[in-house]
Each structure stands twice: as C-alpha cells, then as structure tokens.
N, C-alpha and C positions, 0 to 999 in steps of 0.2 A: 420586528421590537423587539424580542427578547434578550438578541444578541448586539443589539445596539445596547440596550441595555448593559448588559455584563461589560460589554468594552467601555463603555460610558467610566463605568465605577471601577473596569478597572480589578471587576471577580473574576478570578476561577471557575468554572465551569464547575465541577464538580463540589464546590464550596458549598451550590445552589440543591437543595431537595420543595422538589416543589410539592402538594397533597393533592390530590381528583377527590372527592366526597365517594362512595359507594353510588349515594341516592342518581349522581353527575353521570355518574356513565352509562345506565342504561337509557340517557336521552337520544344517544344519533352515536350509536358506537362504530360508524363508517369513520364518522366525520375526525372523534375522536380518538380512534385508531392510526390515524394519518398524525392529526397536531403530537399524539404522546411522541412517535414517528422521529418526530422533526424536533423536536422537544429532548431528548435523548439521542443525538445525535449532532445537538450543541456539547453536547457531556452533563448536564444537569439530567439526577437525580429524580423518578416520580415516584409516591408511594402514592398505595389506595389507603385512604383512611376510613375510618369506620367501618373497617373488614365486616358483617357480619350481619347488618343493619339492613341493608335491602336486600331485594328477591331475584338480583343476577349474580350475583359471584362467581360459580364457580364457572358457568359457561362465556364470561365476559373475559377470566383469565387467559385464557386459551385463546382471545381476541385483542389482548391486548400486553405488550412489552411494558412491564410496568419493573422495577427494582424491587420497593416491598411493600408490606399489603404490613398496616397496621390492625391488630386483631382488636377490636373496638375496646370499651376500659367494661361492659357489662359482661365482660368471657369472664371480667379478673375479678372483677368484684366477690364472688364468693363462688371465687378456684377450689379452694383448700375446699370449701365441705358442700360442694355441689358437684359430683362425678359427669355429672353429663358436661359443665361447663370447661372440666381437665378434661375429658373425650373432645370435648370440638377444637381445644387448643392445640391438644397433640398432631388431630387428626389438620387441621388446618397447614400447623407448622410442618408436619410431617408433606403434605400437599408445596406450596410451598417452594420449599427445599428444593422435591423434584423436582420445578416447573425452572429454577435458577429465581427464583426471589427467597431471597432476605422476609424475616418476620422482623416485626417492632408491636410490642405490647403497650399498652396505654395503660394507665388509669393505675398502675402500682404502688401502693398505699404500706406497705407491709411488709416483715423479711420476709415472714412463715411466704405469703403470694410470687415474692423475691425469689424467691429457692427453690420455690417449686416450679416457677417459667423457666431458671437455669435446670433444670432436672427434662422438661420438657427439650432444648436448647434452643431457646426462643433467643432471637440472633442481638439484639437492639432492646430499649427498657422506659418510656418515660412514665412520670408520677412524684407527685408528694413525696414519696420514700428519699429523693433527691435534691428537689427544692421543690420549695410554692415560687406562684409564679414570682415574678422581681420587675424594676424597674432595669432598663436599657443601660442605663451603669452599671447597674449592683453585677449584672447578667456575667456584663464586660470584666468584672472582678472575677466574677465564680471562675469565669476562665481563665484564664489567669492564673 
C-alpha cells in the first residue's frame, strides 16, 4: 500500500518520514519489526516518537531498525534547570548514536535550550523556537 501511494503521487521515499509512538511498539514487537523492515526497504525513514514516555525504550531499540529517536518534550522543557533531564537527554543521545540512530529533540522553545541541545550533539530540533504551527500554504512559503 505504501509503495502504491509513493508511486501514485511521485513522492521520493527518502522525503517521507513515518513516526511510531513508543507505546505502540510494545504491543506486538515481532510483527512491528517485520513492518518496519519492509518500510525501510522502500527508502522511507522511521522515527520512534515520544521516546522516554513508555516502558520499553532500551530493550525495543535493540530489536527495531529505526532511523531517528525523538526525545519527548517533557525532557526538553526544563533541561536548562534540571541536571537529571540533561543527563537523560545526553545518555539517550549517546546511546542512539552508538546504534546508528539520529536524535531529534521535540519542543525546543528557547535559545538557551537550543544551545544546550547543540552542545549535547542532538542531530535535529523541533519546536516553537523555529515556528508555531502554520497552515499548509504558509508552510510552503516557509520552505521556499
């Protein structure tokens, strides 16, 4: 079905990025592993979203071949004031890099957070510091 949609709309697979929430992962790991492998074979990227909010994080990473780990906003909100959050984000980033995953920080809202996350070698960032949600037409203007 995914390949048919990619072909129908002439979308390059490397431009597609699917997200799986961490809580979904724990339901049927063997099946999910097969599905992720099939999707990745098309060239589409896969992320684990809301990382750190569920119970399966580290053990599941070993089983699934994903491209990105998205660190949940709850760890970013107070990262400048809370040494535990900073340590957790640093550890997750280092571990993710060691297994070949890139890291995305969700919910970056201040320059101080961005500077700290850059020092921790986070690969990509999302948040209001870059843009609040916009309509599709406005998003196209931002991209160009």
